[in-house]
C-alpha positions as CSV (number, residue, x, y, z in Angstrom):
1,M,0.0,0.0,0.0
2,E,1.4,3.3,-1.0
3,L,2.0,6.2,1.5
4,Q,-0.4,8.4,-0.5
5,E,-3.2,5.9,0.0
6,I,-2.4,5.4,3.6
7,N,-2.5,9.2,4.1
8,R,-5.9,9.3,2.5
9,E,-7.2,6.5,4.9
10,L,-5.7,8.3,7.9
11,K,-7.5,11.5,6.9
12,E,-10.8,9.8,6.2
13,T,-10.7,7.8,9.4
14,R,-9.8,10.9,11.5
15,N,-12.5,13.0,9.9
16,E,-15.1,10.3,10.6
17,L,-14.0,10.1,14.2
18,L,-14.1,13.9,14.7
19,G,-17.6,14.0,13.1
20,I,-18.9,11.4,15.6
21,L,-17.3,13.3,18.5
22,K,-18.9,16.6,17.4
23,G,-22.3,15.3,18.3
24,L,-21.5,14.2,21.9
25,D,-21.7,16.2,25.1
26,G,-19.2,16.0,28.0
27,D,-21.2,13.4,29.9
28,Q,-21.3,11.1,26.9
29,L,-17.6,11.6,26.2
30,N,-16.6,10.7,29.8
31,R,-19.2,8.1,30.8
32,R,-17.9,4.6,31.4
33,H,-20.1,1.6,31.0
34,D,-18.3,0.0,34.0
35,S,-15.0,0.2,35.9
36,N,-13.4,-2.2,33.4
37,S,-14.3,-0.3,30.3
38,W,-13.0,2.9,28.8
39,S,-15.0,6.1,28.2
40,I,-15.0,7.6,24.7
41,S,-12.6,10.3,26.1
42,Q,-10.3,7.6,27.3
43,I,-10.4,5.9,23.9
44,C,-9.4,9.2,22.3
45,Q,-6.6,9.7,24.8
46,H,-5.4,6.2,23.9
47,L,-5.5,7.0,20.2
48,C,-3.5,10.2,20.6
49,K,-0.9,8.5,22.8
50,T,-0.6,5.6,20.4
51,E,-0.1,8.0,17.4
52,E,2.7,9.9,19.3
53,L,4.4,6.7,20.4
54,Y,4.3,5.5,16.7
55,V,5.9,8.7,15.6
56,A,8.7,8.2,18.1
57,A,9.1,4.5,17.0
58,I,9.1,5.4,13.3
59,K,11.8,8.1,14.0
60,R,13.9,5.4,15.7
61,G,13.4,3.0,12.9
62,L,14.5,5.6,10.4
63,K,17.8,6.0,12.2
64,S,18.8,2.5,11.0
65,T,21.0,2.3,8.0
66,D,20.3,-1.3,7.2
67,D,17.6,-2.4,4.7
68,S,15.0,-4.8,6.1
69,I,13.8,-7.8,4.2
70,L,10.5,-8.2,6.1
71,E,7.2,-9.1,4.5
72,N,4.2,-6.9,5.0
73,K,2.1,-8.1,8.0
74,P,-1.6,-8.8,7.5
75,L,-3.0,-6.1,9.8
76,E,-6.7,-6.4,9.0
77,F,-7.1,-8.5,12.2
78,L,-7.0,-5.1,14.0
79,L,-10.6,-4.6,12.7
80,D,-11.9,-7.8,14.4
81,R,-13.3,-6.6,17.7
82,S,-14.1,-10.1,18.8
83,K,-10.4,-10.5,19.5
84,K,-9.5,-8.6,22.6
85,L,-6.2,-6.7,22.5
86,V,-4.6,-5.2,25.6
87,A,-3.0,-1.9,25.3
88,P,0.6,-1.6,26.7
89,D,0.7,0.4,29.9
90,I,2.5,3.3,28.0
91,A,-0.5,3.7,25.7
92,R,-3.2,3.4,28.4
93,P,-5.4,6.4,29.1
94,T,-5.7,8.2,32.5
95,D,-9.0,8.9,34.3
96,E,-8.7,12.6,33.4
97,I,-12.0,14.2,32.4
98,M,-11.7,15.7,28.9
99,E,-14.0,18.1,27.1
100,H,-14.5,18.0,23.3
101,K,-12.4,21.0,22.5
102,E,-9.3,19.6,24.4
103,M,-9.8,16.2,22.8
104,V,-9.9,17.7,19.3
105,E,-6.8,19.7,20.0
106,K,-4.9,16.6,21.2
107,F,-5.9,14.9,17.9
108,H,-4.6,17.8,15.9
109,Q,-1.3,17.8,17.8
110,S,-0.7,14.1,17.4
111,R,-1.6,14.1,13.7
112,A,0.6,17.2,13.1
113,K,3.6,15.3,14.5
114,L,2.9,12.4,12.2
115,T,2.4,14.6,9.2
116,E,5.5,16.6,9.9
117,L,7.6,13.4,10.1
118,L,6.1,11.9,6.9
119,N,6.5,15.2,5.0
120,L,10.2,15.5,6.0
121,L,11.0,12.2,4.3
122,E,13.1,12.8,1.1
123,D,12.3,9.3,-0.1
124,P,9.1,7.9,1.4
125,S,9.9,4.4,0.1
126,I,12.4,4.2,3.0
127,L,9.4,3.3,5.1
128,S,9.2,0.0,3.2
129,R,12.9,-0.7,3.7
130,R,13.3,0.0,7.4
131,H,11.6,-1.6,10.4
132,F,11.2,-1.3,14.1
133,V,10.0,-3.7,16.8
134,H,6.4,-3.2,17.8
135,P,5.6,-4.2,21.5
136,V,2.7,-6.4,20.3
137,F,3.3,-7.3,16.6
138,K,7.1,-7.7,16.8
139,E,9.2,-6.7,13.8
140,M,7.2,-4.4,11.5
141,L,8.2,-2.4,8.5
142,L,7.7,1.3,9.2
143,I,5.1,1.6,6.4
144,E,3.1,-1.0,8.4
145,W,3.4,1.2,11.5
146,V,1.8,4.0,9.6
147,R,-0.8,1.8,8.0
148,S,-1.8,0.2,11.4
149,L,-2.6,3.7,12.8
150,Y,-5.7,4.1,10.7
151,L,-6.7,0.5,11.2
152,H,-6.3,0.9,14.9
153,E,-8.4,4.0,14.8
154,Q,-11.1,2.2,12.8
155,R,-11.1,-0.5,15.5
156,H,-11.8,2.1,18.1
157,L,-14.3,3.8,16.0
158,Q,-16.3,0.6,16.1
159,Q,-15.9,0.6,19.9
160,I,-17.1,4.2,20.1
161,N,-20.1,3.5,18.0
162,E,-20.9,0.5,20.3
163,I,-20.7,2.8,23.3
164,I,-23.0,5.4,21.6
165,E,-25.5,2.7,20.8
166,G,-25.5,1.9,24.6
167,F,-26.7,5.5,25.3
168,K,-30.0,4.9,23.5
């Protein structure tokens, strides 16, 4: 998958997410179904943290001078919500109450960091030639790190829509 297509998917997914959030009030954003589940606000915190952690990981992977000969990983499993994934502690949200405006700002900040990194690449194909070790998925090409961001966000969009359905 080309970076241009991945960027389009990143943008479309983020726009969909922001559109859903726009219609929610503070109570809906911060309400938890139970003590073991995340609120929509916490999901959003998790998404921002993950994006920032991925930017840092991609930067580290770009420092390598050795080409990787890894195959692309099938990442579509990320969309299967029947399979529970546990976020690493570093990407887990806090119990902080967040309002819509603050959440949107955090999304813009994390995406700006990713966009800046990708725009600074003289040769974007380097993302397909370098890798970095993911805490869950192990060795992954950097292009797959970028691609997994929108798939991860789509997974959590499903979760947010399930939470919203529970409001009715």
